[in-house]
MIFIGU-585805 format. One record per atom (N, C-alpha, C): x, y, z. Coordinates in steps of 0.001 Angstrom, whole numbers. Each point is the difference from the previous one (the first is absolute). Layout:
N
r xx:X, yy:Y, zz:Z;
...
// end
This chain:
79
r xx:698, yy:-1086, zz:132;
r xx:-859, yy:1101, zz:-288;
r xx:1174, yy:1505, zz:62;
r xx:-389, yy:562, zz:-975;
r xx:731, yy:1208, zz:-60;
r xx:-482, yy:568, zz:1369;
r xx:1100, yy:1294, zz:562;
r xx:196, yy:654, zz:807;
r xx:-1301, yy:1193, zz:59;
r xx:291, yy:348, zz:-1328;
r xx:-654, yy:1206, zz:-449;
r xx:-1115, yy:-556, zz:-738;
r xx:-1639, yy:947, zz:-404;
r xx:-839, yy:-71, zz:-432;
r xx:107, yy:1184, zz:-1269;
r xx:-827, yy:-317, zz:-1012;
r xx:45, yy:1318, zz:-796;
r xx:-1444, yy:410, zz:-327;
r xx:209, yy:1653, zz:-130;
r xx:-1857, yy:161, zz:503;
r xx:464, yy:853, zz:-1687;
r xx:-1230, yy:312, zz:-551;
r xx:-274, yy:616, zz:-1578;
r xx:-760, yy:799, zz:182;
r xx:290, yy:1337, zz:-96;
r xx:-542, yy:1201, zz:-63;
r xx:-1001, yy:473, zz:-1369;
r xx:-1251, yy:268, zz:-181;
r xx:154, yy:-123, zz:-1822;
r xx:-313, yy:1733, zz:111;
r xx:1073, yy:263, zz:164;
r xx:667, yy:1498, zz:-334;
r xx:1494, yy:132, zz:-577;
r xx:482, yy:927, zz:-796;
r xx:1414, yy:100, zz:-485;
r xx:455, yy:1362, zz:-89;
r xx:904, yy:-415, zz:-1021;
r xx:704, yy:1620, zz:226;
r xx:-1100, yy:1227, zz:-1333;
r xx:-770, yy:-793, zz:-607;
r xx:-1260, yy:532, zz:-380;
r xx:-825, yy:933, zz:974;
r xx:-299, yy:-309, zz:850;
r xx:-250, yy:419, zz:1070;
r xx:354, yy:847, zz:1200;
r xx:1338, yy:310, zz:-485;
r xx:1025, yy:756, zz:276;
r xx:122, yy:-850, zz:1649;
r xx:354, yy:-1392, zz:33;
r xx:250, yy:-557, zz:1323;
r xx:1355, yy:-409, zz:233;
r xx:455, yy:580, zz:619;
r xx:1640, yy:-225, zz:280;
r xx:271, yy:-1291, zz:1496;
r xx:1239, yy:-222, zz:-359;
r xx:674, yy:-1028, zz:1369;
r xx:-535, yy:533, zz:1237;
r xx:488, yy:1413, zz:93;
r xx:-25, yy:182, zz:1309;
r xx:-1923, yy:417, zz:640;
r xx:-828, yy:108, zz:-1032;
r xx:-1047, yy:255, zz:248;
r xx:-666, yy:-1345, zz:720;
r xx:336, yy:-1115, zz:-852;
r xx:-494, yy:-1050, zz:825;
r xx:829, yy:-543, zz:1285;
r xx:1355, yy:752, zz:443;
r xx:496, yy:-618, zz:936;
r xx:-505, yy:945, zz:1206;
r xx:-373, yy:1067, zz:-487;
r xx:-705, yy:1205, zz:579;
r xx:-971, yy:-428, zz:1209;
r xx:-1030, yy:-894, zz:-1291;
r xx:-1388, yy:-139, zz:135;
r xx:213, yy:-1266, zz:1486;
r xx:1032, yy:-1130, zz:-433;
r xx:-65, yy:-1065, zz:682;
r xx:956, yy:516, zz:1253;
r xx:729, yy:594, zz:24;
r xx:777, yy:530, zz:1239;
r xx:-604, yy:1219, zz:1034;
r xx:-1277, yy:596, zz:-784;
r xx:-846, yy:1005, zz:1043;
r xx:-953, yy:-929, zz:281;
r xx:-1145, yy:-227, zz:-898;
r xx:-1211, yy:-161, zz:216;
r xx:-87, yy:-1734, zz:499;
r xx:601, yy:-321, zz:-794;
r xx:-91, yy:-1888, zz:491;
r xx:933, yy:-202, zz:1377;
r xx:1149, yy:992, zz:64;
r xx:270, yy:-378, zz:1308;
r xx:1460, yy:-820, zz:-7;
r xx:567, yy:-413, zz:-1277;
r xx:930, yy:-879, zz:-336;
r xx:1615, yy:787, zz:237;
r xx:1017, yy:-515, zz:273;
r xx:893, yy:607, zz:-20;
r xx:1140, yy:-226, zz:-1283;
r xx:394, yy:509, zz:-499;
r xx:973, yy:-1, zz:-1303;
r xx:852, yy:-1074, zz:205;
r xx:392, yy:-905, zz:604;
r xx:945, yy:-1127, zz:-48;
r xx:-1192, yy:-1129, zz:-341;
r xx:-1373, yy:211, zz:329;
r xx:-1313, yy:-1205, zz:-176;
r xx:-346, yy:-312, zz:-1568;
r xx:645, yy:1608, zz:-849;
r xx:-324, yy:89, zz:-1273;
r xx:1282, yy:-254, zz:-923;
r xx:-49, yy:-731, zz:-1102;
r xx:1015, yy:-359, zz:-796;
r xx:-133, yy:792, zz:-892;
r xx:396, yy:-934, zz:-1395;
r xx:-212, yy:1015, zz:-1243;
r xx:-1107, yy:480, zz:-329;
r xx:-87, yy:1244, zz:-790;
r xx:-841, yy:550, zz:-485;
r xx:472, yy:367, zz:-1413;
r xx:-1469, yy:-452, zz:-811;
r xx:625, yy:403, zz:-1840;
r xx:-1229, yy:649, zz:-274;
r xx:257, yy:586, zz:-346;
r xx:-1443, yy:1408, zz:-1147;
r xx:104, yy:-278, zz:-1536;
r xx:-982, yy:-349, zz:-376;
r xx:127, yy:-165, zz:-1412;
r xx:-1158, yy:811, zz:-626;
r xx:-271, yy:43, zz:-1292;
r xx:-888, yy:972, zz:-617;
r xx:-1344, yy:-85, zz:916;
r xx:-772, yy:-1003, zz:-228;
r xx:-1457, yy:-120, zz:852;
r xx:275, yy:-1102, zz:1447;
r xx:881, yy:-377, zz:186;
r xx:-321, yy:-685, zz:1451;
r xx:1486, yy:-212, zz:853;
r xx:-191, yy:46, zz:1603;
r xx:1101, yy:140, zz:385;
r xx:-10, yy:-1426, zz:727;
r xx:1415, yy:-301, zz:551;
r xx:93, yy:-1544, zz:515;
r xx:1227, yy:663, zz:1513;
r xx:-1001, yy:-1037, zz:1172;
r xx:805, yy:721, zz:972;
r xx:-134, yy:-1454, zz:613;
r xx:1599, yy:-299, zz:587;
r xx:423, yy:-1189, zz:973;
r xx:-232, yy:282, zz:1551;
r xx:-948, yy:-520, zz:644;
r xx:21, yy:333, zz:1422;
r xx:309, yy:-1467, zz:503;
r xx:300, yy:133, zz:1382;
r xx:65, yy:-1030, zz:725;
r xx:-933, yy:-948, zz:515;
r xx:-139, yy:-1076, zz:-392;
r xx:-1231, yy:-719, zz:40;
r xx:-839, yy:-420, zz:909;
r xx:570, yy:429, zz:1243;
r xx:-1003, yy:51, zz:1480;
r xx:-764, yy:1310, zz:-307;
r xx:615, yy:919, zz:-799;
r xx:-750, yy:1484, zz:130;
r xx:-742, yy:-90, zz:-1161;
r xx:135, yy:-617, zz:-923;
r xx:-599, yy:193, zz:-1570;
r xx:-1513, yy:160, zz:103;
r xx:-792, yy:-1044, zz:834;
r xx:-1496, yy:82, zz:331;
r xx:-257, yy:1681, zz:649;
r xx:591, yy:270, zz:1204;
r xx:-369, yy:1591, zz:486;
r xx:614, yy:951, zz:-1194;
r xx:770, yy:-40, zz:-636;
r xx:726, yy:1045, zz:-854;
r xx:-1441, yy:51, zz:-1193;
r xx:-149, yy:-1325, zz:-713;
r xx:-859, yy:-177, zz:-802;
r xx:-1557, yy:762, zz:518;
r xx:-391, yy:-196, zz:946;
r xx:-1281, yy:882, zz:285;
r xx:-139, yy:1307, zz:482;
r xx:1724, yy:652, zz:527;
r xx:-317, yy:1291, zz:352;
r xx:199, yy:789, zz:-1556;
r xx:523, yy:-1079, zz:-1113;
r xx:324, yy:930, zz:-1451;
r xx:-1273, yy:-169, zz:-631;
r xx:-719, yy:-842, zz:158;
r xx:-1543, yy:-104, zz:-444;
r xx:-861, yy:1192, zz:726;
r xx:105, yy:-9, zz:1676;
r xx:-690, yy:618, zz:476;
r xx:49, yy:1843, zz:-292;
r xx:1750, yy:130, zz:49;
r xx:517, yy:1307, zz:133;
r xx:81, yy:780, zz:-1477;
r xx:1058, yy:1233, zz:77;
r xx:-62, yy:544, zz:-1439;
r xx:1494, yy:268, zz:-92;
r xx:401, yy:-139, zz:-1514;
r xx:1189, yy:157, zz:-426;
r xx:35, yy:1352, zz:-735;
r xx:721, yy:864, zz:416;
r xx:233, yy:1096, zz:-674;
r xx:-1673, yy:825, zz:-107;
r xx:-1039, yy:-298, zz:1154;
r xx:-1289, yy:523, zz:-82;
r xx:-744, yy:-967, zz:-959;
r xx:525, yy:-553, zz:-514;
r xx:-636, yy:-1281, zz:-595;
r xx:-419, yy:-1115, zz:317;
r xx:-1547, yy:-754, zz:-347;
r xx:139, yy:-1511, zz:333;
r xx:521, yy:-377, zz:-1632;
r xx:942, yy:-1504, zz:524;
r xx:167, yy:-687, zz:-962;
r xx:-553, yy:-1513, zz:161;
r xx:-127, yy:-612, zz:-1448;
r xx:-322, yy:-2007, zz:602;
r xx:1493, yy:-119, zz:563;
r xx:0, yy:-813, zz:765;
r xx:930, yy:-875, zz:686;
r xx:32, yy:-1272, zz:186;
r xx:667, yy:-945, zz:78;
r xx:-22, yy:-1468, zz:-10;
r xx:988, yy:-1006, zz:-172;
r xx:42, yy:-1012, zz:833;
r xx:1079, yy:-687, zz:316;
r xx:502, yy:-1071, zz:-1095;
r xx:1066, yy:-233, zz:-433;
r xx:375, yy:-243, zz:-1157;
r xx:509, yy:-1744, zz:531;
r xx:-935, yy:-713, zz:-728;
r xx:128, yy:-1562, zz:48;
r xx:-672, yy:-450, zz:1258;
// end
């Protein structure tokens, strides 16, 4: 079992989303620390975030109910 779980955010560069915005959403509202978050890849229409497996469910729930840059995006777990 991999130590990290990947979350997919249905937003990307075309939504002006940056890795810092995602990190901020997770460390701020979701209450995770930066060490719990792995690689963040932002593509044109999607963003992928690696989160420590034990905290993935919490991170997912917070991203689904919270906002990134003042907007709501669809977030789901990969796999």
